[in-house]
C-alpha positions in Angstrom: 31.9 25.1 -27.6 28.2 24.2 -27.8 26.4 24.3 -24.5 24.0 21.5 -23.5 20.3 22.5 -23.3 18.5 21.7 -20.0 16.5 19.1 -21.8 19.7 17.4 -23.0 21.2 17.6 -19.5 18.1 15.8 -18.1 18.3 13.2 -20.8 22.0 12.6 -20.1 21.2 12.4 -16.3 18.7 9.7 -17.1 21.2 7.8 -19.3 23.9 8.1 -16.6 21.4 6.9 -13.9 19.8 4.1 -15.8 22.0 2.8 -18.6 24.9 1.4 -16.6 22.8 -1.3 -14.9 20.6 -1.9 -18.0 23.6 -2.3 -20.3 25.3 -4.6 -17.8 22.2 -6.7 -17.4 21.8 -7.0 -21.2 25.5 -7.3 -22.3 27.6 -7.9 -19.2 29.9 -5.3 -17.6 32.2 -3.5 -20.1 34.1 -0.3 -20.4 32.3 0.4 -23.7 29.3 -0.8 -25.5 28.5 -0.7 -29.3 26.1 1.9 -30.6 23.6 -0.8 -31.5 23.7 -2.3 -28.0 23.2 1.1 -26.5 20.3 1.9 -28.9 18.7 -1.5 -28.3 18.8 -1.0 -24.5 17.4 2.5 -24.8 14.5 1.4 -27.0 13.7 -1.8 -25.0 13.5 0.3 -21.8 11.5 3.2 -23.2 14.3 5.8 -22.6 14.6 8.9 -24.7 15.8 8.0 -28.2 16.0 11.6 -29.5 19.3 12.2 -27.8 20.8 8.8 -28.5 24.0 10.5 -29.8 24.8 11.5 -26.2 24.3 8.0 -24.9 26.6 6.7 -27.6 29.2 9.4 -26.8 29.0 8.3 -23.1 29.0 4.5 -23.4 30.8 3.8 -26.7 34.3 4.3 -27.9 35.3 6.9 -30.5 35.8 4.5 -33.4 32.3 3.0 -32.9 30.8 6.4 -32.4 32.2 7.8 -35.6 31.4 4.6 -37.7 27.8 4.7 -36.4 27.3 8.4 -37.2 28.9 8.0 -40.6 26.6 5.1 -41.4 23.5 7.1 -40.5 24.7 10.3 -42.1 24.6 12.3 -38.9 27.5 14.8 -38.3 28.5 14.6 -34.6 31.9 15.4 -33.1 32.8 12.8 -30.5 35.6 14.8 -28.9 33.5 18.0 -28.5 30.5 16.1 -27.2 32.7 14.2 -24.7 34.3 17.5 -23.6 30.9 19.1 -23.0 29.6 16.0 -21.1 32.9 15.8 -19.2 32.7 19.5 -18.2 29.1 19.2 -17.1 29.0 15.8 -15.4 32.6 14.5 -14.8 34.4 17.5 -13.3 36.1 18.3 -16.6 37.2 14.8 -17.4 36.4 14.0 -21.0 38.2 10.7 -20.8 35.5 9.2 -18.5 34.1 5.7 -19.0 31.1 3.9 -17.5 33.6 2.7 -14.8 34.2 6.3 -13.7 30.6 7.2 -12.7 31.6 7.8 -9.1 33.0 11.2 -10.4 29.7 12.3 -11.9 28.5 15.8 -11.0 25.0 17.2 -11.4 25.8 20.7 -10.0 24.0 22.4 -12.8 20.7 22.0 -10.9 19.4 18.7 -12.0 17.0 16.4 -10.0 19.5 13.9 -8.5 20.3 13.0 -4.9 22.8 10.2 -4.7 26.2 9.0 -6.0 29.7 10.1 -5.1 30.3 13.6 -6.5 26.6 14.5 -6.4 25.2 17.5 -4.5 21.4 17.6 -4.0 18.1 16.7 -5.8 16.1 13.5 -6.3 18.6 10.9 -7.7 18.2 7.6 -5.9 21.7 6.2 -6.6 21.4 3.4 -9.2 24.0 0.9 -10.1 27.5 2.0 -9.4 26.5 5.0 -7.4 26.7 5.8 -3.7 26.6 9.1 -1.9 24.6 12.5 -2.5 24.3 15.2 -5.3 22.5 17.8 -7.7 21.8 17.0 -10.1 23.1 21.5 -30.2 25.4 19.2 -31.4 
C-alpha cells in the first residue's frame, strides 16, 4: 500500500470539495465523468492539475481511468488508488462515487469544517455536503 502524502491529501480534499458542483454545472449530475471532462473542469477552474490522476480515480469509472492512463503512458493502478482514497476519505469504502460524498472523512487533520462524516477544520460545506469535519502512485 502506498500512503498519500499530505500535499496529495489536500489536493484530494480540494477535488472532493469543489469538483462535484463544478462537474455538475459543466456536464449535469452523473455517477461518473470522463477523464477529459474532469481534466477540462480542473483546468478551467484553476485547480491543481499535477494530481489529476486522483480526480480521475475519484470521479471516473475504472474502464475510462485505465483507457486514459494507457493513452497517456502513465502507469496508475485504479484499484489501489481507490483503496487508499477510500481508506482516507470514505471510511474504508473503495466503491464510493460522487453520490456518496456524505460519507467523506477528513480525520487525518485536513482543513475542513462541514459535511456529514467530517470532524473539524475550515471546510465550508460545498455541493452535496452538510454537517461538520476535519479535514506516490
